[in-house]
C-alpha positions as CSV (number, residue, x, y, z in Angstrom):
1,X,19.1,7.6,-33.7
2,X,20.9,9.8,-36.2
3,X,24.6,10.3,-36.3
4,X,26.3,13.7,-36.9
5,X,30.1,14.1,-36.6
6,X,30.3,10.9,-34.7
7,X,27.7,12.0,-32.1
8,X,24.4,10.1,-31.8
9,X,21.4,12.3,-31.6
10,X,17.8,11.2,-30.9
11,X,15.7,11.1,-34.1
12,X,12.9,13.6,-34.0
13,X,9.4,12.2,-34.5
14,X,7.1,14.1,-36.8
15,X,3.8,14.9,-35.2
16,X,0.7,14.1,-37.3
17,X,-2.3,16.5,-37.8
18,X,-4.4,14.0,-35.8
19,X,-2.2,14.4,-32.7
20,X,-2.5,18.2,-32.9
21,X,-6.3,17.9,-33.3
22,X,-6.5,15.5,-30.3
23,X,-4.5,18.1,-28.2
24,X,-7.0,20.8,-29.2
25,X,-10.0,18.7,-28.3
26,X,-8.5,17.8,-24.9
27,X,-7.7,21.4,-24.1
28,X,-11.2,22.6,-25.0
29,X,-12.8,19.8,-23.0
30,X,-10.6,20.6,-19.9
31,X,-11.3,24.3,-20.2
32,X,-15.0,23.7,-20.5
33,X,-15.1,21.5,-17.4
34,X,-12.9,23.9,-15.4
35,X,-15.1,26.9,-16.4
36,X,-18.3,25.0,-15.4
37,X,-16.9,23.8,-12.1
38,X,-15.5,27.3,-11.2
39,X,-18.6,29.3,-12.1
40,X,-21.3,26.9,-10.8
41,X,-22.5,28.4,-7.5
42,X,-23.8,25.1,-6.3
43,X,-20.3,23.9,-5.6
44,X,-20.0,26.6,-2.9
45,X,-16.2,27.0,-3.1
46,X,-16.3,29.6,-0.3
47,X,-17.6,26.9,2.0
48,X,-14.9,24.5,0.7
49,X,-12.3,27.1,1.5
50,X,-13.8,27.7,4.9
51,X,-13.6,24.0,6.0
52,X,-10.5,22.9,4.1
53,X,-8.3,23.6,7.0
54,X,-10.9,23.3,9.7
55,X,-9.6,21.8,13.0
56,X,-11.7,18.6,13.0
57,X,-10.9,18.0,9.3
58,X,-7.2,18.2,10.0
59,X,-7.6,15.9,13.0
60,X,-9.4,13.4,10.8
61,X,-6.6,13.7,8.2
62,X,-3.9,13.0,10.8
63,X,-5.8,9.9,12.0
64,X,-6.2,8.8,8.4
65,X,-2.4,9.1,7.9
66,X,-1.8,7.2,11.1
67,X,-4.1,4.4,10.1
68,X,-2.4,4.2,6.7
69,X,1.2,4.1,8.2
70,X,0.4,1.6,11.0
71,X,-1.6,-0.7,8.8
72,X,0.9,-0.7,6.0
73,X,3.9,-1.3,8.3
74,X,2.2,-4.1,10.2
75,X,0.7,-5.5,7.0
76,X,4.0,-5.5,5.2
77,X,5.8,-7.3,8.1
78,X,3.0,-9.9,8.3
79,X,3.0,-10.2,4.6
80,X,6.7,-10.9,4.5
81,X,6.2,-13.7,7.0
82,X,3.3,-15.1,4.9
83,X,5.3,-14.9,1.7
84,X,8.1,-16.9,3.3
85,X,5.6,-19.5,4.5
86,X,3.9,-19.6,1.1
87,X,7.3,-20.3,-0.5
88,X,8.1,-23.0,2.0
89,X,8.7,-26.6,0.8
90,X,6.9,-27.9,3.9
91,X,3.4,-28.5,2.7
92,X,1.4,-27.7,5.9
93,X,3.1,-24.3,6.3
94,X,2.6,-23.4,2.6
95,X,-1.0,-24.5,2.8
96,X,-1.7,-22.5,6.0
97,X,-0.4,-19.3,4.3
98,X,-2.4,-20.1,1.2
99,X,-5.6,-20.5,3.1
100,X,-5.0,-17.2,4.9
101,X,-4.3,-15.3,1.7
102,X,-7.3,-16.8,-0.1
103,X,-9.7,-16.0,2.8
104,X,-8.6,-12.4,3.3
105,X,-8.4,-11.6,-0.4
106,X,-11.7,-13.3,-1.1
107,X,-13.9,-11.4,1.4
108,X,-14.7,-7.6,1.3
109,X,-12.7,-5.3,3.5
110,X,-15.9,-3.7,4.8
111,X,-17.2,-7.1,6.0
112,X,-13.9,-7.8,7.7
113,X,-13.9,-4.5,9.5
114,X,-17.5,-5.0,10.8
115,X,-16.6,-8.6,11.8
116,X,-13.6,-7.6,13.9
117,X,-15.6,-4.7,15.5
118,X,-18.2,-7.3,16.6
119,X,-15.9,-10.1,17.5
120,X,-16.9,-9.8,21.1
121,X,-20.3,-11.4,20.2
122,X,-18.4,-14.6,19.5
123,X,-15.7,-14.4,22.1
124,X,-16.7,-12.0,24.9
125,X,-13.8,-13.1,27.1
126,X,-10.5,-14.6,26.3
127,X,-7.9,-16.1,28.6
128,X,-4.2,-15.7,27.7
129,X,-1.6,-17.7,29.6
130,X,1.1,-20.3,29.6
131,X,-0.1,-23.9,29.1
132,X,0.2,-26.2,32.1
133,X,0.8,-23.3,34.5
134,X,-1.4,-21.0,36.6
135,X,-0.1,-17.9,34.7
136,X,-3.2,-16.6,33.0
137,X,-4.7,-13.3,32.2
138,X,-8.4,-12.7,31.4
139,X,-9.1,-10.2,28.5
140,X,-12.3,-8.3,28.0
141,X,-12.6,-8.5,24.2
142,X,-15.5,-5.9,24.1
143,X,-13.3,-3.3,25.9
144,X,-10.2,-4.3,23.9
145,X,-11.8,-4.1,20.4
146,X,-12.5,-0.4,20.3
147,X,-13.3,1.1,16.9
148,X,-9.7,2.3,16.3
149,X,-8.4,-1.1,17.3
150,X,-10.8,-3.0,15.1
151,X,-9.9,-0.6,12.2
152,X,-6.1,-1.3,12.6
153,X,-6.7,-5.1,13.0
154,X,-9.0,-5.3,10.0
155,X,-6.9,-3.2,7.7
156,X,-3.6,-4.9,8.7
157,X,-4.8,-8.5,8.3
158,X,-6.4,-7.7,4.9
159,X,-3.3,-5.8,3.7
160,X,-1.0,-8.6,4.8
161,X,-2.7,-11.0,2.3
162,X,-2.1,-8.7,-0.6
163,X,1.5,-7.8,0.5
164,X,2.3,-11.5,0.8
165,X,1.5,-12.1,-2.9
166,X,3.4,-9.0,-3.9
167,X,6.5,-10.1,-2.0
168,X,6.2,-13.7,-3.2
169,X,6.0,-12.4,-6.7
170,X,9.2,-10.4,-6.1
171,X,10.9,-13.5,-4.7
172,X,9.9,-15.4,-7.9
173,X,11.6,-12.8,-10.0
174,X,15.0,-13.7,-8.6
175,X,17.0,-16.0,-10.8
176,X,17.2,-19.6,-9.6
177,X,21.0,-19.5,-10.5
178,X,21.6,-16.9,-7.8
179,X,19.7,-19.0,-5.2
180,X,21.5,-22.2,-6.2
181,X,24.9,-20.4,-6.0
182,X,24.1,-19.2,-2.5
183,X,23.0,-22.7,-1.4
184,X,26.2,-24.2,-2.8
185,X,28.2,-21.8,-0.6
186,X,26.3,-22.9,2.4
187,X,24.6,-19.6,3.1
188,X,22.0,-19.7,5.8
189,X,18.4,-18.8,5.0
190,X,18.6,-15.4,6.7
191,X,21.8,-14.4,5.0
192,X,20.5,-15.6,1.6
193,X,17.3,-13.7,2.1
194,X,19.1,-10.5,3.2
195,X,21.9,-10.4,0.7
196,X,20.6,-12.2,-2.4
197,X,16.8,-12.5,-2.6
198,X,15.5,-9.2,-1.1
199,X,17.9,-6.8,-2.9
200,X,17.0,-8.4,-6.3
201,X,13.3,-8.6,-5.6
202,X,13.0,-4.9,-4.6
203,X,12.6,-3.5,-8.1
204,X,9.5,-5.8,-8.5
205,X,8.1,-5.2,-5.0
206,X,8.5,-1.4,-4.7
207,X,6.0,-0.2,-7.4
208,X,3.2,-2.6,-6.3
209,X,3.8,-1.7,-2.6
210,X,3.5,2.0,-3.5
211,X,0.2,1.4,-5.2
212,X,-0.9,-0.6,-2.1
213,X,0.0,2.3,0.1
214,X,-2.0,4.7,-2.0
215,X,-4.9,2.3,-2.1
216,X,-4.7,1.9,1.7
217,X,-4.9,5.6,2.3
218,X,-8.2,5.7,0.3
219,X,-9.4,2.5,1.9
220,X,-9.3,4.0,5.4
221,X,-12.5,5.8,4.5
222,X,-14.3,2.4,5.1
223,X,-13.6,2.6,8.8
224,X,-16.1,5.5,9.0
225,X,-18.7,2.8,9.4
226,X,-17.1,1.9,12.8
227,X,-17.4,5.5,14.0
228,X,-13.7,6.2,13.7
229,X,-13.4,10.0,13.1
230,X,-11.0,9.8,10.2
231,X,-11.1,12.2,7.3
232,X,-14.4,11.1,5.7
233,X,-16.2,10.6,9.0
234,X,-15.0,14.1,10.1
235,X,-16.6,15.6,7.0
236,X,-19.8,13.6,7.5
237,X,-20.1,14.8,11.1
238,X,-19.9,18.4,9.9
239,X,-22.3,18.2,7.0
240,X,-24.8,16.3,9.3
241,X,-25.0,19.6,11.3
242,X,-24.8,22.3,8.6
243,X,-26.3,20.3,5.6
244,X,-23.4,21.4,3.3
245,X,-23.0,17.9,1.9
246,X,-21.4,18.5,-1.4
247,X,-18.8,21.1,-0.2
248,X,-17.7,18.9,2.6
249,X,-17.4,15.9,0.3
250,X,-15.3,18.1,-2.0
251,X,-13.1,19.0,1.0
252,X,-12.5,15.3,1.8
253,X,-11.9,14.4,-1.9
254,X,-9.4,17.2,-2.3
255,X,-7.4,16.0,0.8
256,X,-7.4,12.5,-0.6
257,X,-6.2,13.8,-3.9
258,X,-3.4,15.9,-2.3
259,X,-2.2,13.0,-0.1
260,X,-2.3,10.6,-3.1
261,X,0.0,13.0,-5.0
262,X,2.3,13.3,-2.0
263,X,2.6,9.6,-1.6
264,X,3.2,9.2,-5.4
265,X,6.3,11.3,-5.3
266,X,8.5,9.2,-3.0
267,X,7.2,6.1,-4.8
268,X,8.6,7.4,-8.1
269,X,11.9,8.2,-6.4
270,X,12.2,4.7,-5.0
271,X,11.3,3.2,-8.4
272,X,14.0,5.2,-10.1
273,X,16.6,4.3,-7.5
274,X,15.9,0.5,-7.7
275,X,15.6,0.6,-11.4
276,X,19.0,2.2,-11.7
277,X,20.5,-0.4,-9.3
278,X,18.7,-3.4,-10.8
279,X,21.4,-3.8,-13.5
280,X,24.2,-3.8,-10.9
281,X,22.6,-6.2,-8.4
282,X,23.1,-9.4,-10.3
283,X,26.8,-8.5,-10.8
284,X,27.2,-7.8,-7.1
285,X,25.4,-11.0,-6.3
286,X,27.7,-13.0,-8.6
287,X,30.7,-11.5,-6.9
288,X,29.2,-12.4,-3.5
289,X,28.4,-16.0,-4.5
290,X,31.4,-16.8,-6.7
291,X,33.8,-19.2,-5.0
292,X,37.2,-18.0,-4.0
293,X,39.9,-18.3,-6.7
294,X,37.5,-18.0,-9.6
295,X,37.8,-14.9,-11.8
296,X,35.0,-12.4,-11.4
């Protein structure tokens, strides 16, 4: 910083010749790629434009968004429960959550999706009821576990394992002094979690959760193996008929790119919001946890 008439001004950085050369090289490479892609007739941009807003493609896009929203919402809720269990001082509870997280993080999502779709091979029928009573209900697992149901179950259970670790990492970032102060005031677990731990953990949780949401949107393409007509499956069904494989894959890729950019914008806003409030949260928490009569 430089000072002029008592006003601090940012010091200007002198750009080197190497930086200018690097910019020139990057611009030339980008221009060459853009020219090649735009003039190569094999890309068939007219076909891409024709199918970009085609009805079945848009239906697949809506289904992809629905799978992303539902799986992320349910996965986050389940992940929160698992994070609390994993942080528990009761060994069996913490161990149960640890086994769940290890299993679902250690096996491929594609394998999990296929497993849940074929779960009826292991349990063709289930009976749900109240123990020691005659209140029971038989469930046909084969009819219940339709492709869309298997997709939501598989994506949700897998996402919950990753969200549990993200949330637990956010909990770990909260200062122990804040938690001890809340305990000393006799705060209940729910009040302490709502007013102390979660607000201070959010700056650590939000960026990773945003990345998981973007990853989940692209991960939904795996459910095409179950026959779910999401975005990629919709494109595959079209090029199976007209043999325009590359243009239809470009259509799907462009929609994935567009939606990734759309999801990135609110993520950046949330990050800025919580980063601005991160400095004020500890002060507010100290006011909340300070005993009466002590200066704040």
